C-alpha positions, 0 to 999 in steps of 0.5 A: 348989843347990835344985831349981827346978820349971818351970811344966810341973812338970818340974825343972831339975835331975834328981833323981838328979844323974847321967845319965838313961836315953835321954840326957835330961840335958844332961850326957850331951849336953855330954859327947858334944859335948865328946868329938866336938869333942876339947875339954877341959872348959875348952874347952867352957866357953869355947865356951859362955861360962861357967866350968868350975864353971857347966859342971858345974852345966849338966851336972846339968840335964835336957835341954830337951824337948817342947812347953816346950823353948823355956821350959826352954832359956830357964830354964836359960840365964838361971839359968846366964847362958849364951847360949840360942842357943849352948846350943841349937846345941850340944845340937842337934848331938848325938843325944838 
């Protein structure tokens, strides 16, 4: 997957492809939520309405932040064909 750069200059996918300090990546938040709810990866994918493969790609994204939060969230949701509302709700339920 190529790195996608948003209008604010941030990238959709983190450069390290791993976790970022301070929980800045969606993967950290998704894993926290999955653990809190005692979900399997498959269960979390079902909750988000996507495949486990898409869940993997989502976990590599930076977590939407700042004044462009809505734009970043919409970009991620559109790129991976998931509900922005579901993703925002889920990300909002975990610290970060």
